[in-house]
KEKEMAR-982394 format. One record per atom (N, C-alpha, C): residue number from 1; atom name; x, y, z. Coordinates in Angstrom, 2 decimals. Each point is the difference from the previous one (the first is absolute). Example, Ala and Ser with C-alpha at 12.3 -4.5 7.8 and 13.67 -1.06 7.14 Angstrom:
<pts>
PT:i:at:u:v:w
PT:1:N:13.19:-5.69:7.80 $
PT:1:CA:-0.89:1.19:0.00 $
PT:1:C:0.90:1.20:0.00 $
PT:2:N:-0.35:1.05:-0.72 $
PT:2:CA:0.82:1.19:0.06 $
PT:2:C:-0.77:1.09:0.73 $
</pts>
This chain:
<pts>
PT:i:at:u:v:w
PT:1:N:28.71:137.60:2.00 $
PT:1:CA:1.68:-0.66:-1.26 $
PT:1:C:-0.50:-0.23:-1.30 $
PT:2:N:-1.51:-0.15:-0.10 $
PT:2:CA:-0.25:-0.09:-1.56 $
PT:2:C:-0.25:1.66:-0.46 $
PT:3:N:-0.73:0.75:0.81 $
PT:3:CA:0.44:1.13:-0.57 $
PT:3:C:0.96:1.04:0.07 $
PT:4:N:1.42:-0.57:0.62 $
PT:4:CA:1.10:0.61:-0.25 $
PT:4:C:0.77:-0.55:-1.53 $
PT:5:N:-0.47:-1.73:0.00 $
PT:5:CA:0.28:-0.16:-1.32 $
PT:5:C:-0.31:0.69:-1.20 $
PT:6:N:-1.25:0.26:0.30 $
PT:6:CA:-1.24:0.41:-1.61 $
PT:6:C:0.28:1.57:0.44 $
PT:7:N:0.75:0.46:0.78 $
PT:7:CA:0.45:1.82:-0.09 $
PT:7:C:1.16:-0.17:-0.81 $
PT:8:N:1.14:-1.05:0.49 $
PT:8:CA:1.38:-0.13:-1.11 $
PT:8:C:-0.25:-0.60:-1.64 $
PT:9:N:-0.77:-0.59:0.43 $
PT:9:CA:-0.51:-0.44:-1.76 $
PT:9:C:-0.32:1.40:-0.87 $
PT:10:N:-1.07:0.52:0.68 $
PT:10:CA:-0.37:1.02:-0.73 $
PT:10:C:1.18:1.27:-0.44 $
PT:11:N:0.56:0.27:1.12 $
PT:11:CA:1.25:1.33:0.49 $
PT:11:C:0.39:-0.54:-1.20 $
PT:12:N:0.93:-1.64:-0.16 $
PT:12:CA:0.87:0.15:-0.88 $
PT:12:C:-0.88:-0.18:-1.74 $
PT:13:N:-0.85:0.30:0.35 $
PT:13:CA:-0.64:-0.11:-1.49 $
PT:13:C:0.06:1.16:-0.65 $
PT:14:N:-0.86:1.05:0.92 $
PT:14:CA:0.58:1.51:-0.06 $
PT:14:C:1.70:0.62:-0.10 $
PT:15:N:0.94:-0.70:0.23 $
PT:15:CA:1.02:0.64:0.24 $
PT:15:C:0.40:-0.33:-1.92 $
PT:16:N:-0.26:-1.59:-0.55 $
PT:16:CA:0.40:-0.48:-0.98 $
PT:16:C:-1.04:1.00:-1.09 $
PT:17:N:-0.80:0.23:0.35 $
PT:17:CA:-0.96:1.18:-1.15 $
PT:17:C:0.50:1.21:-0.04 $
PT:18:N:0.68:0.64:1.04 $
PT:18:CA:0.58:1.01:-0.04 $
PT:18:C:1.75:0.43:0.24 $
PT:19:N:0.56:-0.95:-1.03 $
PT:19:CA:1.34:-0.49:-0.41 $
PT:19:C:0.15:1.28:-1.30 $
PT:20:N:-1.32:0.01:-0.36 $
PT:20:CA:0.05:0.84:-1.12 $
PT:20:C:0.31:-0.82:-1.46 $
PT:21:N:0.14:-1.25:-0.09 $
PT:21:CA:-0.40:-0.69:-1.05 $
PT:21:C:-0.37:-1.19:0.36 $
PT:22:N:-0.67:-0.74:-0.65 $
PT:22:CA:-0.64:-1.42:0.17 $
PT:22:C:1.51:-0.93:0.15 $
PT:23:N:-0.15:-0.97:0.63 $
PT:23:CA:1.30:-0.72:-0.15 $
PT:23:C:-0.21:-0.85:-1.42 $
PT:24:N:-1.17:-0.60:-0.27 $
PT:24:CA:-0.10:-0.64:-0.81 $
PT:24:C:0.34:0.51:-1.68 $
PT:25:N:-0.43:1.66:0.40 $
PT:25:CA:0.48:0.53:-1.62 $
PT:25:C:1.43:0.33:-0.51 $
PT:26:N:-0.13:-0.51:-1.52 $
PT:26:CA:1.18:0.56:-0.45 $
PT:26:C:0.55:0.88:0.02 $
PT:27:N:1.50:0.33:-1.12 $
PT:27:CA:0.06:1.00:-0.56 $
PT:27:C:-0.58:0.69:-0.84 $
PT:28:N:-0.32:1.31:-0.28 $
PT:28:CA:-0.92:0.38:-1.29 $
PT:28:C:0.93:-0.28:-1.21 $
PT:29:N:-0.58:-0.81:-1.45 $
PT:29:CA:0.62:0.00:-1.17 $
PT:29:C:-1.03:1.04:-0.56 $
PT:30:N:0.70:0.86:-1.30 $
PT:30:CA:-0.43:0.91:-0.60 $
PT:30:C:0.12:-0.32:-1.73 $
PT:31:N:-0.93:-0.21:-0.60 $
PT:31:CA:0.76:-0.22:-1.67 $
PT:31:C:-0.49:1.55:-0.60 $
PT:32:N:0.82:-0.42:-1.02 $
PT:32:CA:-0.05:1.73:-1.01 $
PT:32:C:0.02:0.02:-0.84 $
PT:33:N:-0.87:0.29:-1.31 $
PT:33:CA:-0.06:-0.39:-1.70 $
PT:33:C:0.14:1.60:-0.16 $
PT:34:N:0.48:-0.31:-1.26 $
PT:34:CA:0.64:1.31:-0.72 $
PT:34:C:-0.01:0.16:-1.23 $
PT:35:N:-0.60:1.01:-0.48 $
PT:35:CA:-0.27:-0.14:-1.21 $
PT:35:C:1.29:0.88:-0.95 $
PT:36:N:0.62:-0.81:-1.14 $
PT:36:CA:0.98:0.82:-0.38 $
PT:36:C:-0.03:-0.77:-1.44 $
PT:37:N:-1.33:-0.16:-0.53 $
PT:37:CA:-0.21:0.02:-1.02 $
PT:37:C:0.10:1.18:-0.92 $
PT:38:N:0.56:-0.11:-1.52 $
PT:38:CA:0.22:0.93:-0.81 $
PT:38:C:-0.89:0.46:-0.77 $
PT:39:N:0.05:1.48:-0.09 $
PT:39:CA:-1.29:0.29:-1.06 $
PT:39:C:-1.58:0.23:0.11 $
PT:40:N:0.54:0.44:1.83 $
PT:40:CA:-1.37:0.42:0.58 $
PT:40:C:-0.79:-0.89:0.55 $
PT:41:N:0.48:-1.60:-0.25 $
PT:41:CA:-0.69:-0.98:0.30 $
PT:41:C:-0.95:0.23:1.29 $
PT:42:N:-1.54:-0.47:0.58 $
PT:42:CA:-0.20:0.11:0.90 $
PT:42:C:0.27:-1.78:0.36 $
PT:43:N:0.00:-0.53:1.72 $
PT:43:CA:0.38:-1.15:0.23 $
PT:43:C:-1.35:-0.27:0.98 $
PT:44:N:-0.70:-0.96:0.04 $
PT:44:CA:-1.02:-1.04:0.81 $
PT:44:C:0.87:-0.88:0.95 $
PT:45:N:-0.36:0.16:1.18 $
PT:45:CA:1.08:-1.34:0.77 $
PT:45:C:-1.86:-0.24:1.14 $
PT:46:N:0.14:-1.13:0.17 $
PT:46:CA:-0.93:-0.72:0.45 $
PT:46:C:0.36:-1.48:1.27 $
PT:47:N:0.22:0.61:1.21 $
PT:47:CA:0.54:-1.32:1.08 $
PT:47:C:-1.25:-0.65:0.99 $
PT:48:N:0.09:-0.84:0.14 $
PT:48:CA:-0.44:-1.01:0.99 $
PT:48:C:0.25:-0.81:0.69 $
PT:49:N:-0.32:0.21:0.76 $
PT:49:CA:0.71:-1.36:0.74 $
PT:49:C:-1.09:-0.76:0.69 $
PT:50:N:-0.01:-1.67:1.06 $
PT:50:CA:-1.13:-0.61:0.11 $
PT:50:C:-1.38:0.77:0.76 $
PT:51:N:0.27:1.24:0.82 $
PT:51:CA:-0.33:0.56:0.67 $
PT:51:C:-0.55:1.27:-0.30 $
PT:52:N:0.91:0.95:-1.15 $
PT:52:CA:-0.25:1.42:-0.32 $
PT:52:C:-0.01:0.51:-1.70 $
PT:53:N:-0.89:0.41:-0.18 $
PT:53:CA:-0.01:0.91:-1.32 $
PT:53:C:0.69:0.88:-0.15 $
PT:54:N:1.14:0.45:-0.42 $
PT:54:CA:-0.01:1.50:0.06 $
PT:54:C:-0.08:0.85:-1.33 $
PT:55:N:-0.80:-0.45:-0.01 $
PT:55:CA:-1.02:0.71:-1.80 $
PT:55:C:0.98:0.05:-0.91 $
PT:56:N:-0.66:1.32:-0.53 $
PT:56:CA:0.35:-0.49:-1.44 $
PT:56:C:1.13:1.58:0.16 $
PT:57:N:1.12:0.24:-0.36 $
PT:57:CA:0.97:1.39:0.52 $
PT:57:C:0.46:0.37:-1.81 $
PT:58:N:-0.37:1.34:-0.75 $
PT:58:CA:0.60:0.30:-1.26 $
PT:58:C:1.32:0.97:0.17 $
PT:59:N:0.45:-0.77:-0.11 $
PT:59:CA:1.35:1.52:-0.34 $
PT:59:C:0.30:0.88:-0.73 $
PT:60:N:0.32:1.10:-0.46 $
PT:60:CA:0.38:0.90:-1.08 $
PT:60:C:1.33:-0.57:0.07 $
PT:61:N:0.67:0.93:-1.13 $
PT:61:CA:1.14:-0.20:-0.08 $
PT:61:C:1.57:0.32:1.19 $
PT:62:N:0.70:-0.94:0.33 $
PT:62:CA:0.40:0.74:1.03 $
PT:62:C:-0.66:-0.47:1.64 $
PT:63:N:-0.81:-0.26:-0.20 $
PT:63:CA:-1.04:-0.04:1.17 $
PT:63:C:0.20:-1.07:0.94 $
PT:64:N:-0.22:-0.17:0.93 $
PT:64:CA:0.35:-1.53:0.88 $
PT:64:C:-1.21:0.10:1.23 $
PT:65:N:0.14:-1.20:0.72 $
PT:65:CA:-1.35:-0.88:0.45 $
PT:65:C:0.99:-0.51:0.84 $
PT:66:N:-0.35:-0.17:1.15 $
PT:66:CA:0.51:-0.58:1.45 $
PT:66:C:-0.91:-0.65:1.04 $
PT:67:N:0.12:-0.77:0.81 $
PT:67:CA:-0.77:-0.46:1.10 $
PT:67:C:0.23:-1.01:0.58 $
PT:68:N:-0.11:0.32:1.22 $
PT:68:CA:0.76:-1.16:1.31 $
PT:68:C:-0.69:-0.49:0.58 $
PT:69:N:0.65:-1.10:0.59 $
PT:69:CA:-1.03:-1.47:0.91 $
PT:69:C:1.08:-0.82:0.66 $
PT:70:N:-0.47:-0.62:1.27 $
PT:70:CA:0.33:-0.67:0.85 $
PT:70:C:-0.24:-1.55:-0.52 $
PT:71:N:1.30:-0.42:0.03 $
PT:71:CA:-0.26:-1.92:-0.21 $
PT:71:C:-0.92:-0.66:0.69 $
PT:72:N:-1.17:-0.88:-0.23 $
PT:72:CA:-0.64:-0.40:0.64 $
PT:72:C:0.56:-1.12:1.33 $
PT:73:N:-0.48:-0.36:1.21 $
PT:73:CA:0.56:-0.61:0.79 $
PT:73:C:0.21:-1.44:-0.27 $
PT:74:N:-0.58:-0.80:-1.17 $
PT:74:CA:-0.36:-1.37:-0.45 $
PT:74:C:1.77:0.22:-1.13 $
PT:75:N:0.51:1.40:-0.16 $
PT:75:CA:1.24:-0.30:-0.35 $
PT:75:C:-0.15:-0.30:-2.05 $
PT:76:N:-1.35:-0.14:-0.40 $
PT:76:CA:-0.05:-0.17:-1.30 $
PT:76:C:-0.65:1.63:-0.65 $
PT:77:N:0.55:0.93:0.10 $
PT:77:CA:-0.65:1.06:-1.02 $
PT:77:C:0.53:-0.17:-1.26 $
PT:78:N:-0.66:0.23:-0.93 $
PT:78:CA:0.21:-0.21:-1.82 $
PT:78:C:-1.11:1.54:-0.14 $
PT:79:N:0.87:0.99:-0.69 $
PT:79:CA:-0.47:0.96:-0.45 $
PT:79:C:0.17:-0.07:-2.06 $
PT:80:N:-0.82:0.01:-0.66 $
PT:80:CA:0.08:-0.25:-1.40 $
PT:80:C:-0.64:1.17:-0.58 $
PT:81:N:0.90:-0.13:-1.55 $
PT:81:CA:-0.76:1.72:-0.67 $
PT:81:C:0.07:0.00:-1.16 $
PT:82:N:-0.85:0.60:-0.65 $
PT:82:CA:0.00:0.12:-1.55 $
PT:82:C:0.42:1.35:-0.34 $
PT:83:N:1.13:-0.19:-0.91 $
PT:83:CA:0.01:1.85:-0.41 $
PT:83:C:-0.19:-0.02:-1.43 $
PT:84:N:-0.44:0.95:-0.76 $
PT:84:CA:-0.79:0.06:-0.78 $
PT:84:C:0.25:0.93:-1.18 $
PT:85:N:0.24:0.11:-1.52 $
PT:85:CA:0.52:1.32:-0.61 $
PT:85:C:-1.00:-0.15:-1.16 $
PT:86:N:0.47:0.79:-1.14 $
PT:86:CA:0.07:0.28:-1.17 $
PT:86:C:-1.83:0.33:0.24 $
PT:87:N:-0.42:0.26:-1.80 $
PT:87:CA:-1.66:-0.12:-0.01 $
PT:87:C:-0.75:-0.84:0.28 $
PT:88:N:-1.59:0.57:1.26 $
PT:88:CA:-0.44:-0.44:0.81 $
PT:88:C:0.67:-0.77:0.90 $
PT:89:N:1.42:-0.28:0.09 $
PT:89:CA:0.97:-0.69:1.24 $
PT:89:C:-0.36:-1.58:-0.37 $
PT:90:N:0.22:0.06:-0.81 $
PT:90:CA:-0.35:-1.86:-0.97 $
PT:90:C:1.87:-0.22:0.23 $
PT:91:N:0.93:0.20:0.48 $
PT:91:CA:1.57:-0.63:-0.03 $
PT:91:C:0.16:0.25:1.49 $
PT:92:N:-0.03:-1.37:0.52 $
PT:92:CA:0.67:-0.17:1.36 $
PT:92:C:0.41:-0.79:0.82 $
PT:93:N:0.45:-0.25:0.92 $
PT:93:CA:0.66:-1.06:0.44 $
PT:93:C:-0.96:0.30:1.79 $
PT:94:N:0.29:-1.68:0.14 $
PT:94:CA:-0.41:-0.03:1.10 $
PT:94:C:1.15:-0.65:1.05 $
PT:95:N:0.26:-0.55:1.21 $
PT:95:CA:1.01:-0.29:0.88 $
PT:95:C:-0.46:0.29:1.44 $
PT:96:N:0.68:-0.52:0.64 $
PT:96:CA:0.38:-0.20:1.44 $
PT:96:C:0.49:1.19:0.34 $
PT:97:N:-0.11:1.14:0.70 $
PT:97:CA:0.89:1.02:0.43 $
PT:97:C:0.21:0.00:1.50 $
PT:98:N:-0.19:-0.83:0.61 $
PT:98:CA:0.59:-0.28:1.35 $
PT:98:C:-0.56:-1.58:0.37 $
PT:99:N:0.40:-0.73:0.26 $
PT:99:CA:0.17:-1.61:1.33 $
PT:99:C:0.77:-0.06:0.25 $
PT:100:N:-0.48:0.14:1.54 $
PT:100:CA:0.32:0.18:1.39 $
PT:100:C:1.14:-1.37:-0.41 $
PT:101:N:0.91:0.19:0.47 $
PT:101:CA:0.96:-0.96:0.56 $
PT:101:C:1.29:0.34:1.44 $
PT:102:N:-0.78:-1.00:1.02 $
PT:102:CA:0.45:-0.55:1.20 $
PT:102:C:1.13:0.26:0.35 $
PT:103:N:0.80:-0.44:-1.40 $
PT:103:CA:1.68:0.00:0.19 $
PT:103:C:0.56:1.53:-0.46 $
PT:104:N:-0.31:1.01:0.21 $
PT:104:CA:-0.30:1.13:-0.62 $
PT:104:C:-0.08:1.10:1.15 $
PT:105:N:0.66:0.82:0.45 $
PT:105:CA:-0.62:1.27:0.65 $
PT:105:C:-1.10:0.48:-0.49 $
PT:106:N:-1.15:0.81:0.75 $
PT:106:CA:-0.57:0.78:-0.83 $
PT:106:C:-0.21:1.30:0.54 $
PT:107:N:-1.04:0.65:-0.57 $
PT:107:CA:0.30:1.54:-0.43 $
PT:107:C:0.94:0.99:-0.93 $
PT:108:N:-0.10:-1.14:-1.21 $
PT:108:CA:0.89:0.65:-1.30 $
PT:108:C:-1.61:0.87:-0.89 $
PT:109:N:0.94:0.61:-0.57 $
PT:109:CA:-0.58:0.81:-1.04 $
PT:109:C:0.35:-0.97:-1.60 $
PT:110:N:-1.19:-0.13:-0.76 $
PT:110:CA:0.04:-0.37:-1.51 $
PT:110:C:-0.35:0.51:-0.91 $
PT:111:N:1.19:0.44:-0.78 $
PT:111:CA:-0.22:1.18:-0.71 $
PT:111:C:-0.35:-0.57:-1.69 $
PT:112:N:-1.52:0.22:-0.57 $
PT:112:CA:0.13:-0.35:-1.46 $
PT:112:C:0.12:1.16:-1.08 $
PT:113:N:0.87:0.22:-0.92 $
PT:113:CA:-0.34:1.10:-1.07 $
PT:113:C:-0.42:-0.89:-1.04 $
PT:114:N:-1.46:0.52:-0.40 $
PT:114:CA:-0.08:-0.43:-1.61 $
PT:114:C:0.65:0.81:-1.09 $
PT:115:N:0.83:-0.65:-0.56 $
PT:115:CA:0.75:0.48:-1.62 $
PT:115:C:-0.75:-0.34:-1.16 $
PT:116:N:0.54:0.49:-1.20 $
PT:116:CA:-0.63:-0.34:-1.25 $
PT:116:C:0.09:-1.63:-0.31 $
PT:117:N:1.49:-0.48:0.63 $
PT:117:CA:-0.11:-1.44:-0.51 $
PT:117:C:-0.13:-0.82:1.12 $
PT:118:N:0.10:0.41:0.90 $
PT:118:CA:-0.82:-1.17:1.45 $
PT:118:C:-0.07:0.85:1.03 $
PT:119:N:0.12:-1.15:0.92 $
PT:119:CA:-0.47:0.96:1.59 $
PT:119:C:1.53:-0.21:0.90 $
PT:120:N:0.64:0.96:0.46 $
PT:120:CA:1.21:-0.55:0.72 $
PT:120:C:-0.26:0.55:1.72 $
PT:121:N:1.06:-0.88:0.92 $
PT:121:CA:-0.49:0.01:1.07 $
PT:121:C:1.32:0.20:0.96 $
PT:122:N:0.11:0.35:1.27 $
PT:122:CA:0.96:0.24:0.66 $
PT:122:C:-0.54:-0.09:1.29 $
PT:123:N:0.23:-0.63:1.23 $
PT:123:CA:0.56:0.08:1.16 $
PT:123:C:0.89:0.17:0.97 $
PT:124:N:-0.15:-0.19:1.03 $
PT:124:CA:1.39:-0.24:1.26 $
PT:124:C:0.72:-0.54:-0.57 $
PT:125:N:-0.24:-1.41:-0.34 $
PT:125:CA:0.95:-1.24:-0.31 $
PT:125:C:0.33:0.35:-1.54 $
PT:126:N:-0.64:0.65:-0.81 $
PT:126:CA:0.43:0.17:-1.57 $
PT:126:C:-0.21:1.51:-0.08 $
PT:127:N:1.29:0.82:0.14 $
PT:127:CA:-0.42:1.38:0.24 $
PT:127:C:0.18:0.52:-1.03 $
PT:128:N:0.81:-0.35:-1.45 $
PT:128:CA:0.30:-0.18:-0.88 $
PT:128:C:-1.45:-0.07:-1.29 $
PT:129:N:-0.80:1.10:-0.46 $
PT:129:CA:-0.66:-0.61:-1.43 $
PT:129:C:-0.18:-0.90:-0.44 $
PT:130:N:-0.47:-1.02:-0.18 $
PT:130:CA:-0.36:-0.69:-0.52 $
PT:130:C:-1.45:-0.80:-0.71 $
PT:131:N:0.03:-0.52:-1.65 $
PT:131:CA:-0.61:-0.01:-0.33 $
PT:131:C:-0.93:-1.25:0.48 $
PT:132:N:-1.46:0.08:0.42 $
PT:132:CA:-0.18:-1.40:0.50 $
PT:132:C:-1.46:-0.72:-0.50 $
PT:133:N:-0.30:0.95:-0.43 $
PT:133:CA:-1.95:-0.79:-1.39 $
PT:133:C:0.75:0.39:-1.14 $
PT:134:N:-0.82:-0.46:-1.31 $
PT:134:CA:-0.38:0.32:-1.11 $
PT:134:C:-1.16:0.43:0.21 $
PT:135:N:-1.06:0.76:-1.07 $
PT:135:CA:-0.73:0.16:-0.42 $
PT:135:C:-1.11:-0.83:-0.87 $
PT:136:N:-1.05:-0.05:0.37 $
PT:136:CA:-0.97:-1.62:-0.57 $
PT:136:C:0.50:-0.71:0.87 $
PT:137:N:0.35:-0.15:1.25 $
PT:137:CA:-0.02:-1.76:0.80 $
PT:137:C:-0.84:-0.04:1.04 $
PT:138:N:0.42:-1.05:0.41 $
PT:138:CA:-0.48:-0.17:1.65 $
PT:138:C:0.90:-1.19:0.56 $
PT:139:N:0.04:0.62:1.58 $
PT:139:CA:1.88:-0.44:0.41 $
PT:139:C:-1.26:-0.81:0.90 $
</pts>
């Protein structure tokens, strides 16, 4: 009886592993950053979470950068980013680019477009591009 119970337990674990996705893994979320600064200005993007440092990315005019991730099992995923422009990238804005909200469905795409007058945002909830952040501010 013990060997049958153990066999069924191991078989169940194997079946869960072969379903194709971990049952605890959430939908994929993507953050996109686009450089729409005028006069051929470059944009520096640096994003971090409590567990990940995505590094520095330099976007040429009209360039873009994106990365995807899964929300963590604890339900507290947070990515904050700093976008910088200008000589020596001294003009910047730091903001929370993604805060997990268990009341919302997961797996969205969040777009941030850097323009001369600020950082614009759109996603599935707010499909119309709107100004979200000013330069030289921390949010």
